[in-house]
C-alpha positions in Angstrom: 0.0 0.0 0.0 1.1 3.5 -0.7 2.2 5.8 2.2 -0.3 8.6 3.0 1.6 11.9 3.1 -1.2 14.4 3.8 -4.9 15.0 3.4 -5.7 18.4 1.9 -8.4 20.8 3.2 -10.9 19.7 0.5 -10.5 16.0 1.5 -8.1 15.0 -1.3 -5.5 12.5 -0.2 -1.8 12.9 -1.1 0.2 9.6 -1.2 3.7 8.5 -2.2 3.9 6.0 -5.1 5.5 2.7 -4.6 8.1 1.7 -7.2 6.7 1.0 -10.7 3.2 1.8 -9.5 0.7 2.5 -12.4 -2.7 2.1 -10.8 -4.4 3.7 -7.8 -4.6 1.6 -4.6 -7.2 3.8 -2.8 -10.2 1.9 -1.4 -13.7 3.3 -1.1 -16.1 3.1 1.9 -17.1 -0.5 0.9 -13.4 -1.6 0.7 -13.5 -1.8 -3.1 -10.2 -1.0 -4.9 -10.3 2.0 -7.2 -7.5 0.8 -9.6 -7.7 4.0 -11.7 -4.8 4.8 -14.0 -2.3 7.3 -12.6 -1.6 10.1 -15.0 0.9 12.9 -14.9 -0.9 16.0 -13.7 0.4 19.0 -15.5 -2.3 21.5 -14.5 -1.9 21.4 -10.7 -2.5 24.6 -8.8 0.6 26.7 -8.1 0.3 26.2 -4.3 0.4 22.4 -4.8 3.3 22.6 -7.2 5.3 24.8 -4.7 4.5 22.5 -1.8 5.0 19.1 -3.3 7.3 19.8 -6.3 6.6 19.8 -10.1 6.0 16.1 -10.7 2.5 15.1 -9.5 0.3 12.2 -10.6 -3.4 12.0 -10.2 -5.9 9.0 -10.3 -8.3 9.4 -13.2 -11.2 8.1 -11.2 -10.9 9.2 -7.5 -8.5 12.2 -8.1 -6.1 11.0 -5.3 -2.8 12.8 -5.8 0.5 10.8 -5.8 4.0 12.0 -5.3 6.9 10.3 -7.2 8.9 7.6 -5.4 12.3 9.0 -4.4 14.0 5.7 -5.3 12.9 6.0 -9.0 14.4 8.3 -11.6 12.2 11.3 -12.6 10.2 10.7 -15.8 10.1 14.4 -16.7 13.4 14.4 -18.6 13.7 14.5 -22.3 14.2 11.3 -24.4 17.7 10.6 -25.5 18.6 8.6 -28.5 
């Protein structure tokens, strides 16, 4: 399971991704797994970008935010051939 970092004032959870994580691991009130795809969130608010850094991911279903794993290389670099 991902590590919960913070819960924002609007109820949005901020978690840290585990290595190679591609799907959300948040559970709803009934205990059902969300399993929504994690997508890079480019349009985050400025206060979130300043607080958590430039690389944020968001679940396409439940909108839970995920921070990158510190053990993985950032995926924001350019491709090299």
